[in-house]
N, C-alpha and C positions, 0 to 999 in steps of 0.2 A: 216819671210823672211827678208833678208838683201839686201840693195841696195846701190850702190855707189852714193854719193851726187853730184859728178862731172858728171858722165855719165848721170844722170837723171836731171841735171841742177837744183838741189835743192840749191846748193851753189857754190861759186867760191873760189878758193884758189890761193894765190899769192906766188910764190917762187922767191928767189933771186939767181942769178948765183954764184956759189962758185968761179969762175974764175975772173969775171969782175964786180960783184956786180950789174948787171942790171936785169931787169924783165925777167922772163922765161914764155913761153907760154905752155899751156897744149896741147899736141899733141895727146891725147887719150890713150886708154888702150894698154898695151904692147901686149896683145894677138891679137889685131886687125892687127898687123903687120906680123903675121905668114904666111898668104897666102890670096888669094883673097876672100875666103869664111869664114874665121875665125870670122869676125865681125858678122856673122849671126848664129853662133853656140851657144849652151848653155853656159852661162858664168861659171856656177859652174863646168860643165864638162871640160871646157878649163883650169880651175885652177888645174886640176889633172895633167896636163903635160905642164904647162907654164914655168917650170924651177924654180919656187919659192915654196919651200916645205910647208910653213905654211900660204899662203895667203887665202886659202879656210877655213882652221880651224880658223884663226884669223880674218876672215871677213874683208879682205883688198883687195883693187883693185889697182894693180900696173899700174901707168900711166907714160908716157914718157913726160918730160918737156924739152923744147929746149930754149936756150938763144937767145933772139932777136938780140943781138949784136955779140957775138963770136961763136954762133952755138953749144956750148957745150950741150950735152944731158945727163940727169940724170933720173933715175927711182925713183919715190916717191910712197910710199904705202899710199893710201887714206883709212881711216877708213870708213867702210860701216856702215850705220845706219839701225836700225830695223824699218821695215815699216809695 
């Protein structure tokens, strides 16, 4: 079984905004933004239609990061760890 270290609070990751070089905040999984109930659905099932072709196969969890200064948003693929 693979789990996302950010979703499960195993570790923290810092990213720098490509626009203004300031810290970005983790806003959660991309799939949690689909609708009101998507955060409660099976993660592996959601990966089948989240728009990213290989995130399930490659054991990656796409997260939205937002810049605290300029509000730019980027998606980062977090490598899941075997648990």
